[in-house]
C-alpha positions as CSV (number, residue, x, y, z in Angstrom):
1,X,43.7,131.8,55.1
2,X,46.9,133.8,55.1
3,X,47.4,136.8,52.7
4,X,49.4,136.2,49.6
5,X,52.9,137.8,49.4
6,X,55.0,138.1,46.3
7,X,58.6,137.2,45.9
8,X,60.7,140.3,46.1
9,X,62.2,139.9,42.7
10,X,63.8,143.3,42.9
11,X,66.4,141.7,45.2
12,X,67.4,139.2,42.5
13,X,70.3,140.4,40.3
14,X,73.6,139.2,38.7
15,X,74.2,135.5,38.8
16,X,71.0,134.9,40.8
17,X,68.9,136.6,38.1
18,X,70.7,134.6,35.4
19,X,69.9,131.4,37.3
20,X,66.2,132.3,37.4
21,X,66.2,133.1,33.6
22,X,67.4,129.6,32.7
23,X,64.4,127.2,32.1
24,X,64.1,124.2,34.5
25,X,65.3,120.9,33.0
26,X,61.9,119.3,32.9
27,X,60.4,122.2,31.0
28,X,62.1,121.0,27.8
29,X,60.5,117.6,28.1
30,X,57.1,119.2,28.8
31,X,57.5,121.5,25.8
32,X,58.2,118.6,23.5
33,X,55.4,116.4,25.1
34,X,52.8,119.1,24.7
35,X,53.8,120.0,21.1
36,X,53.5,116.3,20.2
37,X,50.1,116.3,21.8
38,X,49.2,119.4,19.7
39,X,48.5,121.5,22.7
40,X,48.5,125.2,22.1
41,X,47.3,127.4,24.9
42,X,49.9,127.5,27.6
43,X,49.8,129.3,31.0
44,X,53.0,130.1,32.9
45,X,51.5,130.3,36.4
46,X,53.9,132.2,38.6
47,X,56.1,133.3,35.7
48,X,58.8,135.0,37.8
49,X,61.3,136.6,35.5
50,X,59.8,134.8,32.5
51,X,62.1,131.8,31.8
52,X,59.3,129.5,30.8
53,X,57.1,132.1,29.2
54,X,59.9,132.9,26.7
55,X,60.8,129.2,26.2
56,X,57.2,128.2,25.3
57,X,56.5,131.3,23.3
58,X,59.6,130.7,21.2
59,X,58.3,127.2,20.6
60,X,55.1,128.5,19.0
61,X,52.6,128.2,21.9
62,X,50.1,130.9,22.6
63,X,51.4,132.0,26.0
64,X,49.8,133.7,29.0
65,X,52.1,134.7,31.9
66,X,50.8,135.4,35.4
67,X,52.5,136.4,38.7
68,X,51.7,138.2,41.9
69,X,54.8,140.4,41.5
70,X,54.3,143.4,39.3
71,X,58.1,143.7,39.0
72,X,58.4,140.2,37.7
73,X,55.6,140.6,35.2
74,X,57.2,143.8,33.9
75,X,60.6,142.1,33.5
76,X,58.8,139.2,31.6
77,X,57.1,141.8,29.3
78,X,60.4,143.5,28.6
79,X,62.1,140.2,27.7
80,X,59.2,139.2,25.4
81,X,59.3,142.6,23.7
82,X,63.1,142.2,23.0
83,X,62.4,138.8,21.6
84,X,59.4,140.2,19.6
85,X,57.1,137.6,21.2
86,X,53.4,138.1,21.7
87,X,52.7,137.2,25.3
88,X,49.7,138.1,27.4
89,X,51.0,139.1,30.9
90,X,48.9,139.7,34.0
91,X,49.5,140.6,37.6
92,X,47.2,139.0,40.2
93,X,46.7,136.5,42.9
94,X,46.4,132.7,42.2
95,X,43.6,132.6,44.7
96,X,41.4,134.3,42.1
97,X,42.7,133.5,38.6
98,X,41.4,135.9,35.9
99,X,40.6,133.2,33.3
100,X,37.5,131.5,32.3
101,X,36.7,127.9,32.6
102,X,38.3,125.5,30.1
103,X,40.9,128.1,29.0
104,X,44.2,126.2,28.8
105,X,45.6,123.0,27.2
106,X,48.7,123.0,29.4
107,X,50.0,124.7,32.6
108,X,53.4,124.9,34.2
109,X,53.4,126.0,37.9
110,X,56.9,125.4,39.3
111,X,57.7,126.3,42.9
112,X,54.7,128.7,43.2
113,X,51.6,127.3,44.7
114,X,53.4,126.3,47.9
115,X,53.5,130.0,48.8
116,X,50.2,129.6,50.6
117,X,48.7,127.8,53.6
118,X,46.7,124.6,53.4
119,X,43.4,126.3,52.7
120,X,45.1,128.5,50.1
121,X,46.7,125.6,48.3
122,X,43.3,123.8,48.1
123,X,41.7,126.9,46.7
124,X,44.5,127.5,44.1
125,X,44.2,123.9,42.9
126,X,40.5,124.3,42.5
127,X,41.2,127.4,40.4
128,X,43.7,125.5,38.3
129,X,41.3,122.6,37.7
130,X,38.6,125.0,36.6
131,X,40.7,126.8,34.0
132,X,42.0,123.5,32.5
133,X,40.3,122.1,29.4
134,X,39.2,118.5,29.4
135,X,42.3,116.5,28.7
136,X,44.6,119.4,29.6
137,X,47.8,118.7,31.5
138,X,49.5,120.6,34.4
139,X,52.9,120.2,35.8
140,X,53.5,121.7,39.2
141,X,55.7,121.3,42.2
142,X,54.9,121.4,45.9
143,X,57.2,121.6,49.0
144,X,57.9,118.4,50.8
145,X,57.8,117.8,54.6
146,X,61.3,116.3,54.1
147,X,62.6,119.8,53.3
148,X,64.9,121.7,55.5
149,X,62.4,124.6,55.8
150,X,59.8,122.4,57.4
151,X,62.2,121.6,60.2
152,X,62.9,125.3,61.0
153,X,61.5,127.1,64.1
154,X,59.6,129.5,61.9
155,X,56.1,130.8,62.7
156,X,53.5,128.1,62.3
157,X,50.3,128.8,60.3
158,X,48.8,125.3,60.3
159,X,50.0,121.8,60.4
160,X,51.5,122.0,56.9
161,X,52.6,125.6,56.7
162,X,55.2,127.9,58.1
163,X,56.2,131.5,57.4
164,X,59.8,131.7,56.0
165,X,62.0,134.0,58.0
166,X,65.4,134.6,56.5
167,X,67.1,137.3,54.5
168,X,66.3,137.2,50.8
169,X,63.4,137.5,48.4
170,X,61.2,134.9,50.2
171,X,61.3,136.4,53.6
172,X,57.9,136.5,55.2
173,X,56.3,134.3,52.5
174,X,54.2,131.3,53.7
175,X,55.5,127.9,52.6
176,X,53.3,124.8,52.4
177,X,54.8,121.4,52.8
178,X,53.1,118.1,51.8
179,X,53.6,114.4,52.5
180,X,52.4,111.4,50.4
181,X,49.1,111.1,52.2
182,X,48.4,114.8,51.5
183,X,49.4,114.5,47.9
184,X,46.9,111.7,47.4
185,X,44.1,113.8,49.0
186,X,44.8,116.9,47.0
187,X,44.8,115.2,43.6
188,X,42.2,112.6,44.1
189,X,39.9,114.1,41.4
190,X,42.5,114.1,38.6
191,X,44.5,111.6,36.7
192,X,48.0,111.5,38.1
193,X,50.5,110.8,35.3
194,X,53.7,111.2,37.2
195,X,54.6,111.8,40.9
196,X,58.2,112.3,41.9
197,X,59.8,113.1,45.2
198,X,63.0,114.9,44.4
199,X,65.9,116.5,46.4
200,X,67.6,119.3,44.4
201,X,71.3,120.1,44.9
202,X,73.6,122.9,43.9
203,X,77.4,122.9,43.8
204,X,78.6,125.3,46.5
205,X,82.0,124.1,47.9
206,X,80.6,120.6,47.5
207,X,77.0,119.6,46.9
208,X,74.5,121.6,48.9
209,X,70.8,120.6,49.2
210,X,68.3,123.1,47.9
211,X,65.4,121.1,49.4
212,X,62.9,118.4,48.7
213,X,59.9,118.9,46.3
214,X,57.0,116.9,44.9
215,X,57.0,117.1,41.1
216,X,53.5,116.2,39.8
217,X,52.1,115.9,36.3
218,X,48.4,115.4,36.0
219,X,45.6,115.4,33.5
220,X,42.1,116.7,33.8
221,X,39.6,113.9,32.9
């Protein structure tokens, strides 16, 4: 299993930082869904600069924020303090989550757990399953083998994983990519509520692909 490596959030500033402080579109749906279900204890797993931590805390959830990057967690804490929000922030590795069994009603983990190899992803999912309460829901994304990155001649870790090599905050970070068969295997013990295979685009002198991801919403039986 490869060692975990944090995003270098220190490199993200200006317009890029503003982008990563804007909540993902689906987070608003999840917030409303989980409020309607009367869920309360929310974990932002891989909080980055805190965009979903702040969103859910503003909405009245009890919020825990977790990331491997100490810099990112500090920025999240600073933002929460400015907003006068009570958020529990922790720095650590998803391979060993510092929470007890049955701790959370709802978890959001967007573009995070793919930063591991196959063995690591399986271990992280086991950690997530353990900290979810019965009936809890989790929304996460995983890299797809349709993605541009999976086609690059980067160092191979295993049949599903490559080490990203390019300038930027993700340089040197392992990236795991899944196909449909692998998704079915990874989530065979939970109730799959929604599975989407999505290509994201950004306008950059025309539409430019940001890559393919699996978007998965599941419930712990």
